[in-house]
N, C-alpha and C positions, 0 to 999 in steps of 0.2 A: 657470446662473451658476456660476463657479468661485471665488467669493470665499472660501468656506470652505477651499478647497484651498490658496490662497496666503496667506490672512490669518486663520488660526484663532486662537482665544484659548486653547483647551485641546486638547492633543495627547496621545492615548494610544498607547503602544507595546506592542502585544500580542506577546509573545515577547521581551521585554526580558531581557537576560542579563548576569550579572556576570562572564562569561568574556571577556577581551579577545580580539579576533579573530573572535568570532561576530557575525553580522549584527545581532542584537538589541542587542548591547552597543555596536557602532559607531554605530548610529542614535542611541542614547541619549546617547553621548558628543558626537556632532555637534550634537544639539539643545542640550545644555548649553554646550559650548564655543563654539558659534556665537553665543550670547548671546540666545537666544529668551526673551522676557520674559513669555510666557504660562505657563499651568499645564502641567506635564509629568507624565503618569500612566503609570508603568511597570506592566506586567501580566505576572505569572509565577506559575504554580501553587505555586512554592516559597515565595513571600512574602518577608518580611524587608525589607532595604534594598539598593539598588544606587546607588552614587555619591551616597550620603547622601539618596536619595529613597525614601520609603515605597513598597513594592511591593504591589499588589493581586493576590490570587490569581485573581480573576475580574473582568472589566470591570464586571459588574453590581454589584459591591460599592462601586464609586465612587458617591458620592451625587449629584454634579452632572451636568450635560450635557457631552458630549464633541463638539467641533466636527470634529475630524479623528482618524481611527483608522489607525495604521500597523500592518499585519499581517505578522509575520515568524515564522510557525509552519508546521509540516507541512501540506500541502494537505488532509489528511483532517480537520483540525480547523477549516478555514477557514469553512465554511458556517455552523456554529453560532456562531462568533465574529462573523461579519458580522451575524447576526441580533441578537446582544447589542449590537453597536455601534449598530445602527439603533434599538434600544430606548432607547439613551442619547442619542438625538437627533443622531447623527453625520450630517453632510452631505457629508463626503468620506472615502473609504476609499482608502488607499495600500497596495496589496498587493505587497510585495516577494517573497512566497512564489512558488516556481516549481513546475513539474511539471504544467502545465495544457495549453493548446493546443499548445505546443511539443513535447509528449510523445506526441501522438496523439489518437485519437477519444475515449477515456475522459476524458482531461484536458480536451479541448475541450468535452465535454458538461458537466463540472463547472464550467468557466469560464463557460459560458453561463448555467448555473443561478445562479451567484453574481451575474453582471451583471444578470440579471432581478430577483433579490432586491433589489439596490441600487436599481434603477430604481423598483420598487414602493415602496421605503422613502424615496424622494426624495433619495437620496445619489448623488454622482458617484464613479465608480471609476477609479482610476489603476492601470494594470497589467493583470493580474499580471505576474510575471517582470520587474520593473523595479527601478531603484535608488532611486526616490523623487524628491523635488524640493527645490530651494533657492530662496529668495527673499531676496536681500540687503537689501531695503528694510526688512523687519521682522526681520531676523536669524534667519530660519527655515531650518534645515537638516534637513528631514525625509527624510534619505537616508543611505545608507552609501557614497556616491560619493566623498566627500573633504571636505577642510576648506572652510570658507566662503571664496569668492573675494572680491576687493575689489569694492565696489559700482561699477556702471557702467550703461550704457544698452543693452547687448546682451542679448537673451533667447534662450535655447537650448532646442530640443526634439530628442530623439533616440530613434529606435527601437532603438538599440543602447546598452546600458548601458556597454559598454567604450568606446564613442565619447564618451559623457558624461564618463567619467573622464579620457579623453585630452584633451578640451576643457578641463576644469578644470585639468589639469596644465599645458597649454600657455598658458592664459590667465594662470596664476600666473607662469610664466617670462617672459611678455611684458608683465607688469603691465597686462593688459587687463581692464578692469572689466566685470562681468556683472550683469545685473539678476535674471534668473530662469533656472534650469536645470531642465528637466523630462525625466525618463526615462519614455517612454510604454509600453515593453514590448510586451505582446501586444495592446494597444488594445482590450480587451474593451468599454470604454465610451469613455473620453476618448481622442480621437485628434487628428491634426494639424489638422483643421478646427476643433475646439473651441478649441485653443490659439491658432490664428491669429485667430479671432474675439476672444479675450480680449486678445491682444497688440495688436490694432488699437486698442482703447480704453485700453490701459494707459499711463498718463502716464510710467511709468518705463522704457518700452521705445521706443527709437528705431530699432533694427535687430534683425531676427529671423534667426537661423541655425538650420538643422535638418539632420538626417540621416534619410533614409527608405529603407526597403527595399520598401515598397509603399504604395499609397494606398487608403483604404477605399472612397471614392466619387469617381470621376473628375469627374462633373458638379458635385457639391457643392464639391469642392476648387477647381475653376476659379472658381466664383462667389465663394467665400470669399477665395481668394488674390488675385483681381482687385480685390476691395474693399480689402484691406489694402495692396496694392502701390501704390495711389494715394497713400497716406499715408506708408508706411514700406517700405524695402527688405526683401525676404525672400530669403535666400540658402540654397539647399538642395544638399546633397551626396546624390545618389541612387546607390545601389549596384545591382548586378544588371544591368550594361550589356552583358554578353556575349550572343552569339546562341544559347547552349546552350539547348535546349528549345523553340526557336521551332517553331511548327507549320508543316507543309508548306502551301504556298499555290499556287493555280492561276494567278494573274496576276503580272506583273512587280511591280506595286505591293505585292501580298501578300508576295512574296519579299523585297523591299527594306524593307518596313515592319515592323521588329521592335518588340517591346514597349517597348524603351528609346526608340525613335523617337517613340512615342506620348507618353511622359513629356516628352521634349524639346519636342514640339509643345504640350503642355498648359502647360508652364512658360512658353513663349514667349507663348502667348495670355494668360496671367494675369499677366504681368509679373514672374514669379519669376526670380531670377538663379541660374543653375546653376553650381555649382562642380564641376569634374571631379576634384579631388584634395583631400585634407585640408588641405594647405598653402594651396591656393587659397581654401578656405572661410574660413580665418583671415585671409588677405591681404585678401579682399573685406570681411570684417566690420570689420577695422581701418580700412580706407580709408573706408567709409561712416560709421563711428562718429566719426571724427575730422575729416573735411573736408567742405566743401560740394560739391554736384554741379557739374560743369563746364557752362558755357553753350554750349560748342561743342567742336570736335575739334582745335583748334590747341594744340600742346604745346611749351612752351619748355623746352629742356634746358640745365642749367648744370652744368659738370663741371670738375674740376681736371686732367683728362687727356684727350687726344684719342681714344684707343681706346675707353674706356667711353662717351664722348659719342657716338661713331659707333655703338656697339652699341645705345645707347638710340634713336638716330635710326632705325636699321634696324627695331627693334622697333615703333616708332611707325608707320612706313610699313606694315609687315606687318600691323599691327592695324587698318588702315583709318583711322587718324588722320593728322594733318598735323603736320609739324615747323614750329613757329612761328618767325617772325623779327621782331626789333624794327624799328620804323620808323627811318629815317635819323636823325631828331632825337633819339629816345630812345637809340639806339645811340651817337650822338656824345656825348650828355650823360653816359651811363654811362662811356664811355671817359675822359672828363675827370675823373670822380669817383674812378676807380680809380688806385691808386698805381703801376701798371706799364704801360708803353707797349706791352708785348707781348701784353696780354690781347686775345683774339679775341672781339669782340662780335657776330660773325655767328651762324650757326645750325649746330650748337649753340654756346653761349657757353663759351669755355675760359678759366677764371680762373687757370689755370696751377698747377703743382704746389706753388709756394710761397705759395699763396693764404692770407692770414690770414682769420679769421672775418668781419671787417668787409667783405672783398671779396665773399664769398658773400652777405652781407646786402644790400649795395648792388645786386648783380645781381638778387636776389630782388625788391627794391623796384621796380626798373626793370621787371621782368616783370609785377608786379602793376599797375603804372601803364599798361601798354601795352594798347591796345584790340585789338591783333593777337594777344593771348595769352589762352587759355581755361584752361590748366592748366600747372603747373610741376613738373618733376622735377629734383631736386638730387642730384648724384653726387659723392661724395668717396672717393678712393682714398688709402690710408694712405701718406703721405710723412713723412720725418724731421721736417719742420717743421709737420706738421698738428697742429691742436689740435681734436680731434673734440668734446670736451665744450663748449668755448667756442663752436665753430661752431654746435652745436645751440642753445645759449642765445641767440646772436645771431639765428639764424633764427627762433626762437620770438618774439623781440621784434619782428621785421620782418613776420611773417605778420599780414595784416589781415583774413583770413577772406573775402575777395572771390572767391578762386579756389582750387581744390584745389591743395595743395602736398604733394608726396611726396619722401621722401629715400631714397637708396640708398647707404649707407655700406659700400662693398665691402671687407670686412675691418676696417672702422673700429670695430666693436664691441669688438675687443680693446683699443682705445685708450681706451674709455670707462670712467670711474670707476664709474658706476652704470648698470645695464642698463635702468633705468626712465627714463632721461633723455629718450628720444623720447616716451614716453607722457606724461610731465610737460609736455612741450612741445606735446602734441596734434599731433605730427608723425608720420605713418605712415612706418615704415622697412622697406625690403625688401632682402633679401640680394643682389638683382641688378636691373639696370634692366629686364630683361624682365618680371619679376614686378610691378614698379611699373607698367609699361605695361599689363599684363594687367588689373590692378585698375582702372586709369584707364579702360580700354576698357569694362568692364562698368558703371562709373558713368555714362559717356557714353550707353551704350545704354539704361540705366534712365531717365536723364533724358529721352531721346527718347521712350521708351515713355510716360512720364508726360504728355508734351506731345502725344501722338497725338490726332488728331481723333476726335470721337465715332463709335462704330461704327454704320454704317448698312448693313444687309444688304438688298440688292436682291431683290425677288421678281418674277421674270419671268412673263409670261403664257404658260402652257403648257397642253397637253392631258393633264391628269393622269389623266383617266378612261381614255384610250386606253392609257397606260403601265400603269395598274393592271390592266386586263383581261389584258394579256400576262403580267404577273408572276403574277397570281392563277391563271390557267389553267396556267401552267408548274408552279407549286408543287403544284397539284391533281393533276397527272399525274407528280409527282416528277421533273420536269425541272429540275435545279438548275444545270447548266452550259448557259447560253443560247447558241445559235449566233449567228453574226455577223448573220444576217438579223433575228432577233428583237431583238438588241441595238440595231441601227440603227433599228428601228421605235420602240423606247423612246426613244432619243436624239432621233429626229426629233420625237417628241411633246413633247420638252423644248427645242426650238428649235435643235438642231444640224442643219447641212446635211449630207446624205448623198448620194452619187452615185446616179443612177438604176440600179436593179437588179431582178433577179427570180430566184427559186429555180426551177430547171428539173430535169427528170429524164431527158430524152433529148437526144441530140445535135441532133435537128431543132428541138426547143424552144429550145436554146441558140442555134442559128443564127438562128432567127426573131426572138428577142429582141435579139440583137446587131444585126441589121439595123434593128430598130425604134428602138433608142436611139442607133445610130450608132457607127462604129469610131473609134478603137481601143477594145477592151474588155478586161476581165480576167475570168478564170475562177477560182473559189475553191471548194474542196471544203467541204461543210457536214456535219459529223459531231460528235456529242457526245463521241465517243471519241478525237478527234484535236485536241489542243490547239495544237501547233505545226504549222500546215498546210504552211509552206514546207519544213520539214525532211522531210516525207513526199512532196514533189512535188505538193502540193495547191494550188499557186498558179501561174497562168500570166498574165503581164502583156503589154500592148501587142500584142494580137492585132488585125491590121489587115484581115482579110478572112475570108470564110466558110470557106475551106480551112484557114486557121490555127486557126479555132475548132474545126472538126471534128477536126483532128489533135490539138489540145491536149486536147479532151474525151476522146477515145478513150485517149490515152496516160495521162492523169490517172487515169481509172477503172481501167486495167490496173495501174498502179503501186500505187495505193492497195489494190487487191484482193490484190496480191502481198505488200505490206509490212504491211498491217493487215487480214488476212482476217476478223478478228472484229469489225471496226469497223462500226457502224451508219451507213450512208450515207443522209442525208436528201435529198441532191441536190447540185447545183452552182449556185453563185450567179454570175450573169452581170451584170457591172457596167460602167458607163461608166468609162473610165480618167480618173483625176483629173489636172488640170493640175499641173505640177511646182511645188514649193515646199519650204519647210523642214519636215522631219518632227520633231514633238515628241510627247511622251507626256503624256496627262492620265490620272489614275487616282484610285481610292479604295479604301482597305482599312478595314474596320470594326473598330476596337479594342474589346474587351469592356469596357474601363474608360471610355474617352473618346469613343467613337462614331466617326463617319466621319473618317478621316484622308485628306486630299486630297494628291495627288502631282503634281509637274511635273518634266519633264526633257527632254533631247533624245531623239527617238524612234528608231525602227528598231533597228538592232543597237547603237547607241551607249548605250542605257540599260543594256545588259548589260555592255558593255566599260568605259564611263567611270563609270557609276554616279553621274553628276553630277545628283542629284535632290534635291528639297526637299519638305518636308511641312508641312501646316498643318491645323488642325482646322476642321471645318464647324460652324456656318455661317460663311461668310467674306465679308468686304467686298471692294469693288473695290480699295481701297488695299492691303489685305492680300494679295490675289492678285498685284498688281503687285510687292509686296515679295518674294513667293515667287520670281518670275522673277529679280529683281535679286540674290537671294542665291545664285544658281548661278554656277559658273565660266563657263558658256556664255552669260552675258547679253550679252557683247560681240557674239556672233554674232547674237543677236536684234536688237540695236540697229543692227548694220551698221557695220563699221569698215574702214579702208583701201580705200575705194572701193566696198565691197560695200553693196548696199541692205539695209536692215533689214526686219523683218516687222512686222505689226500686233500690237503688244504688248497693246493694249487688247482686241483680239479674243481673244487667248489668255486674258487675265484674265476676260473674260466667259464663256469656256468653262469655266474653273475654277468660276466662280460658279454656272453652270447645273448642273454636277455636284454642287456643294454642295447646291443646292435639290433635285435629284433624289434624292440619297441621304439627305437629311434627311426628305423626304416618304415615302420607302419604306425602313423599317428592314429589310425583307426582303432588300435588296441587300447582299451580304456583301463582294464585291470587284468592281471595275470597272476595265477598261483601255480607253483609246482610244489605239491605237498602230498606225500613225501618225495623228496629227492634222496634216493638211497646212495650213500657214499661209503666206500670201503677203504682198505689200506692203500698206501702209496702204490701207484701203478695199476690199480683197478679202475674200471670205467664206471662212473656214476650212472644210475638208471632213474628215469622219470617214472615213478610208480603211479602217480595220479596228477592230473592237471585240470585247471579251470581257467576260462578266458571270457572276458566280456568286451564286446565291441561297442563303439559309439554309433549312434544313429548317423546314417550317411550324410545328412545335412548339418551335423553338429560335431564335425571332426575338429579336434584341437591340433593345430599344425606343429606343435612342439615335437 
C-alpha cells in the first residue's frame, strides 16, 4: 500500500537547510507553503530553528513516530539515516539524494542495499534521484519540484524530474488542475506498476499521464495497465524511440521490430494511449479530463471562416474519422434561428466572420441535438467584431455534456481577458484544428478499446511433441539458425500447409524426387551459412523437366562453391512449385521485455521496400489478428478493389494465431519469418513457400 506515501500525518525532512536554493530548504518551504496540516520535522546536525520550526540534530531524537521521511543528504550518509527512519516507524521513504544507479556499479550496489533495507523494514521507497511527490487533496508537497498546483483530477508520474517540473509549469499556465504528481527517479522500489495500481482505486484520479524511459517488467505492466485502462485513461510519453543501439537480427521481422515497436505493441494491448510529444501529452490529458468520450466517429465542425473549417475537415478525414452533417430538418431549423441568411449549415458549418456569441451557441445546441453527430469542434478566428470571452461563456452555458466539445480559438487567446476562461468553462482549447482532431481521435480509439469484446485466444490442435524434438535436437547440437527444411517441419506440426519436398545431395536424387512429386519444381540451397539464398543464386524456380533440374542443380552448386567457398552445404531442397497467389509475410521477434511480437506485411521484396508492416504481442485473438491486417496500408489489396479478387483474410489471421501459439509454446524460438506465405482466394489453403527460424542459446532462453 502507498497510503503513507500520499497521506502521511508526520513528515521528516532529513537534510533540511536554512539556505534558500538548497534542496533541503526548498522541500521545507514547499511543505509549509503548500498548507500541509500534519507535523513537519526538520532534521539537521546544526540544530536550531528553520522557518520557525525546531530542528532535530538526529531523527532518533524525535519522540514520536514518523510516517514519511524525505532524505536530502549525501549518499554516504543515506544508509544509516534510512535505518533511523525505520526505527521511527517510517512506512515511506522519499530519497531525493542522487549518486546511485545513475552513477555506475558502486552506486547501483548501494541503491540495492537501501531498497532491501526498506523492504525488510516494511517501508516503500520512492527514488532515489527523484524530486519527490505532490498530493493536492491533502496539500502535501513533499518535493522540490515547484509550488502546489491547483487541485484537479489528473495524476502524473514521471521518470524524469525535469519533465515533472515542466508539467507543473505548463499546468499552471493552462490552469489545468492536478491531483497527484510523482517523480519516480531510479525506481529502486516504487515504479510505474505500483502507481498505476494506486491510481486505479484513487477516487481523486480520473486521468493518468506519465513519462517513461523504460519499464521494469513488461508482463506485469501489461496486466496492471490493462486493468486500470478499463476504468481510466492512461496517457504515456515514452522516450528512446530511435533505432540507435538496436541489435543485429537475422530475420526481416527482427530487423523491423525495434525496442520502441515492442513498447507500442504493449501499449496497444493494454489500452494505454501513447503521446508522441510533450504537447500531445497535455492535449490528450486536457481532452480526457474535461469532456466525455465520443460514441462514434462523426465530427461536426463549426467555424467562422471557410479556410480553418476546411483544414479541420481535412484533419478529420486523415485521422480516419468522418465529417458529420446535420439532417435536413435540423439544418433548416438552425438556419431559421440564426440571424444571417448567409450562414452555411452544411458541412462544415460556417457561422461567418461577424458571428456573435449567440450564433455559435445555437450551432452548438443543434449539433448536440443531432443523432448524426458524435463530437463537435468549434473554431474561432479573430475578427474585428469577435468577442472571444463572451463566446466561451455562451458555449459553456450551451454545453450539455452529451458529446465531447472542443474549441480551437486560432489566435483568439490574445483577445481573452483571462487565460483560465476555457478551463473555467470545462472546454478544452487547442491552438490548431489539427491538434483538436488528434485529441479527439485518441478518445475515439480509447472508447473503442473499452468496448472491445472479451479476449478469446484460440488453441489449435497441433503436434507439439514433433516440433519439440526438432528444436531440442537443434539446440543440443548448437544449430541455432534452422534451415528451411527444419522450419517447415516445425510449421507443419503446427498446422501450416507446406509444399511436398525433400532434401537431396546429388543430382540424380533431385531428378528422382522431382519426377515423384511432379513438375514444375523448385530447387533451393540449404546451408546454415547462407541467409539470403536468392542473392547467392541458391534458388531456381519453375523447372519443368529433368534436364532443367540437372542444369539448375549443377549451376547452383558451382556458383555457391565459387561465391561462398566456406559455406557448409547440407543439400538442396527439391519442392513442388506453389500455385500463384498473393505473397505476404508472417513473423515473430521475441522482445526481452514483452515476449513474442508478431508481424504481418506484404511479402517478397515488398517487406524491404515498403516496410508496410504491423506488430502485435502474443498471445493474440482472431479479432486482433484481423485488426493487424486492417491497420496496414496494403489492406485494400487483401480485400480486393477495382475488379481485383481479394484473398482469404481469415486464413491469414489463423496463420498469425498459429505462430502466436507456436512461439508461446516454445520460448526457445527467438525469431521466425514465413516469407512468402502464399495466400489465395477465400476457401483456398495458404502455403508456406519459405521460412527461417532462429533459436536462442540453450542457457539464454527468455521464458516469455
